N, C-alpha and C positions, 0 to 999 in steps of 0.2 A: 178098488173103485174102477169102474169101466166108464170111459169117456166116449160117448156116442153121438153127441149133438153139440152144436155151437152154443156159446153163452149168449142168452138173450139180454142180460145185463149189459155186456159189452156192446152189443148191437144198439141198445138203447143210449148207450154213451156216444154213439156215432161211428163205431167201427164194425164193419160187416165183414166177418171172416169168410163167409160163403162167397161173397162178391170177389174177395181177394183170391180165392181158390179158383173160381171160374175164370178170372183174368189170366192166371197162370196157365190154365189149360188152353185158352184161346191163343196165347202168344207162343206157347212151346214150339210148335212146328216152324213158325217163322225164325225164331232164335236158332234153332238147330240147323236150319238151312244155311247158316253162315259157317258151320263148322267144317274144318278139315281135319286130317289125321293129327294135327298138332294139339287139337283140344282133347285133353284127357278127362276132364271133368267140367261141366257147364251148368246149364240151367237145372235147378233142383239141388245142386250140391251147395254146401255152406261157403265153399270158395271155389272160384274157377281155377283150372289147371291148364297150362298151356306149355307144351314141350318147346324148348329153345335149342333143340339139337341143330337145327338149321343154322344157327348163328355161329357154329364152328367153321363155317365156310368163310366168314369175315375175319380179317386180320385182328381187328380190335373193335368188337361190337359195343356200341354205346346205345342204351335205351334212353328214349326221349318220351316224356309223359306230359300231358296237358289235360286240364279240366275246364269246361266251359258249358254254357247253356244257350238257349235261344231267346232268353229274356222276355219281354212283353209281346213278342211275336205270337205267343200263345194267346193273347188277348184278341188278336185279330182272328186267329183260327176259331176261337170261341164265337166271336161276332158273326162270322159267315158260316159256322158250324162245318168246318172242313178240317179233318185231322190227318189226312194221309200225306201231307208235305213237311210237317215240322220235324219229323224223324229224319229226313234227308238233310234238313238244315243242320241238325245237331252233328251228325256224322261228318258232313263236308266241312263244317266249321272247325271241328276237332282235327281232321285230317290236314287242313291247311295250316293249323297252328303248328303242327310238328313238322310239316313239309318245309317250312321256311329255314329249318336247320339241317335239311337234306334227308329227313327220316321218312320211311315208308311205314305204314300202319301194320301192326301185328294183331291187336285186339283192343276192344273197348267194352266199357260197362256203362249202362245207362240208369237214371234214376228219375222216376216219375212220381210226383206226390200231388195230392189233392185233398180237400175236405172229405170228399166222398169219391170212391172210385166208380167209374162206369166202364165196365168190362169191355164193351164193344169199342168204346172211344180209345181205351188203351191199346186194345188190339190194332187199331188202325195206326196209332202212333208207332208202336213197336214194329209193325209191319213195315213202315217207312224206314225205320232204323235199320232193320235187317236188310232190306232191299239195297240201301245205300252201302251197307257194309260189304255185301257180296259184290257190289260194283267196284269196289276199291281193294278187294281181297283181304278183308278185315274180319275177324271173328267177333261176333257179339257174345262175349264170354260169360255175361250174367248181368245182373242189375238188381234194382229194387223197386218195387211199387208200394208207395206208403200212403196210408190214410191218416190224415192229420187234422181232424177238425178242431177248430179253435186257433189253429196256426195259419191255414189257408182259408180265404173267404170262399163261400159256396159258389161253385161254378168256375173257380180258378184252378190252373193247373200249372206245375212246374215241371220242366224238362231239362235235365243236365246230363253230361256224360264225361267220362274220363277215358282217354285213349293212351295206348302205349305203342310206340313204334321203335324202330332201330335204324341206325346208320353206322357205317364203318367210320372210325374216328377220322381217318385221312380224308373222308368225304363230307365232314361237317361243313355246312355253310354258316358263317357266323359274321360276315361283313368286314372281317378284318383285312381283307385284300382291296376293299374299295378305295379309290383314289380320285381326286378332283380331275375332271376330264371323262370319267366313265359316264356311260349312257343309262338312263332309266327307261326301261320298256314296261308297258302296262298290259295286263291281260284283263278284258272287260269283265264287269259283274253283270249279274242278271237283274240287279235292282238293289234294295236295301240290304239284302243278305240277312244278317241277324242283328243289326244295330241301328239305333236311332228310332225305334218304334214308339217310344213314349212320346217324342216330339211329333213324329208323324201321325199318330193317332189323334193327338189334340188337334193338330192343324186341319186334319181331314175329317173331324168328327161330324160336321154337318152334311157331308155328302152321303148318298146312297151307295153303300159299298158293293151292292149287287147289281147295279146298273152300269152299263158301259159308259165311260166318260170320254168326251170328244178329245180331250188332250192325251189321252192314254192309248186309245184303241182297244181297251178292255176295261173291266170294272176296276174300281180302286181296290176291291178286296183281292182280285186275281193279281194285280200288280204288287200288292203288299206281300202277298204270299208267294211270289216267285221264289223258287228254291235257291238256296245259297249254294253257289257253284263250288265244285271240287276242282282244284287245279293240280291235282296229282298227275293226271294223264298229259296235259300240256307241258308241265315242268319235265316229266320224264322224256318227252319228246325232245325237249331243248338239250337234255343230258345226252340222249342217244345221239344227237347230231354233233356231239363233241363240244358243246357251249360250256365254257367255264362260268358258273353262276357265282359271281362275287358277293351277291347279296339278294335276299328275298324278303319282302315285307307284305304281311297279310294285313289289309286295311279294314280293321274291325272297330271296336269301340274306341272312341277318341279320334276317329278319322286320321287325317294325315300328320298333323303335328304331334300326335302321340305314338303313332306306330312307325312311321318312316325314320325318325331319329334313333329308334331302338337298334338299328343294324348299322349306324354311321360310326366310323372310327374318329378319333380326335382330329380336328382340323377339317372336318367336311360338313357342307350344308347341301341343300338341294334346290333346284329350280324346276318347277312343273309348269307346262304351258297348257292352260285350259282351252280347249277347242281343238287339241291334238288327238282326242278320243271321243266316241260317241257317249253322250250321257243319256241313260234311260229317262223318259219323259216324266216318270214319277218324281224325280228330283226338282225338275222345273215346277211342277204343280205344287209341291210342298213349299218352294221357296216363294212362289207367287202368293199363294193363299195364306201363308204365315208371315209374310213380309220379313223374311229372314235375310240377313246380309250373306253375301257370298263367303266371307270369312267364317261365319258360323256354320254354314253348309259344309264346308271342308273340315270343320272341327268335329261334326257329328257324323257325317255320311261318308260312304266310299265314293260317291259322285260318279260312278261308273267304272271305277278301277278296283277290282278285288284283290289283285295280286301285282306287286311291283317287282321287276326283275332288273338288277344292276349288272351290266356286262362291259367289257372293254369295247372301245369304239370299233376295233377292227373285227368284231364278232357280230355287230348289229345286222348286217346284211344276211349272215348265215343263220341267225336266229329267226329273222323274219321269213327266210325260206323255209324253215323248219315248221313255222306256224303261220301260213299265209292266212290273211283276213282275220287273224286272232291275236295279233300282237302289234302294239303301237309304240312309236317313239314319243314318249311323253315329257321327257325332261333330261336333266344332266346333273352330276355331282360337281359342286363347286366349292372353293375354299370357304370355310365357315366353322360355326360352332353348333351344328344341329339344326340351323334353321330351315324351315320349309317355306319357300317363296312361290306363290301362285301367280303367274302372269297370264294375261289374256292374249290370245293370238290376234 
């Protein structure tokens, strides 16, 4: 038997193998652009292969892995028909998640699923993933594009990624050195990043997302699609300046009360002073239009702080000198049992 054409019955069931093959052709160059000599097998192989010979330079290399997605931010991309940013969001979110333990990225894999694949749309998304990977020195080792009619609604898309990084064991950042009296520094966010979009979309649903809003200085669509910031470069600058990072917290899903306590040792709580950092205007608009309490805003959103850095008091000035205009003193570690207290200035 010679197989020389696609199954029309399968296509009638909702899966177009020709589109899947065309998609792979469109994304191949972008994916390969992230490869260095460490990549031994990538796109097209059943499994990606990555040489870890470089890890021999470390005393005790520890692999750090994380999986995450961009959630319903894909619904915003669909509404404004812009697909070149969410790939950046995926990579930067994943990079930040392993960064909090001191790891630098090695490689990642992405997963894109929809009821029906749009080859050009997927190419834009993967192009963003690849560009973000190149900027942080991470190989896009492979991934999956899945057509799943009946699982996803027509027009919906899901974007998920898995990242693997490495850190020398003696350089792991785990929060165990945090003590009452330590200072909490904040690195600003660009906006919602990749969390809270279900609430934001509901609150802002009656606005025209393509028209500039006077409270924002841009359209709601642009504000909502602001790219999730990567904190790899600023954290590395702090390390290069000799700062001892006692703890790092990526403020993602669950906001401050879910993420900050994850790095606190027994006997520690936190106090943050609202007003000590700039809050992007999108948060004020959401709070006002949704009549949302300040407490809930901090439970859902990053409120303008994407990464928190805990340092000893005597290293604050040095840290700020390393990142002028990009680092704010936002709070302190206090005696407690994991509480997060928000005070107004």
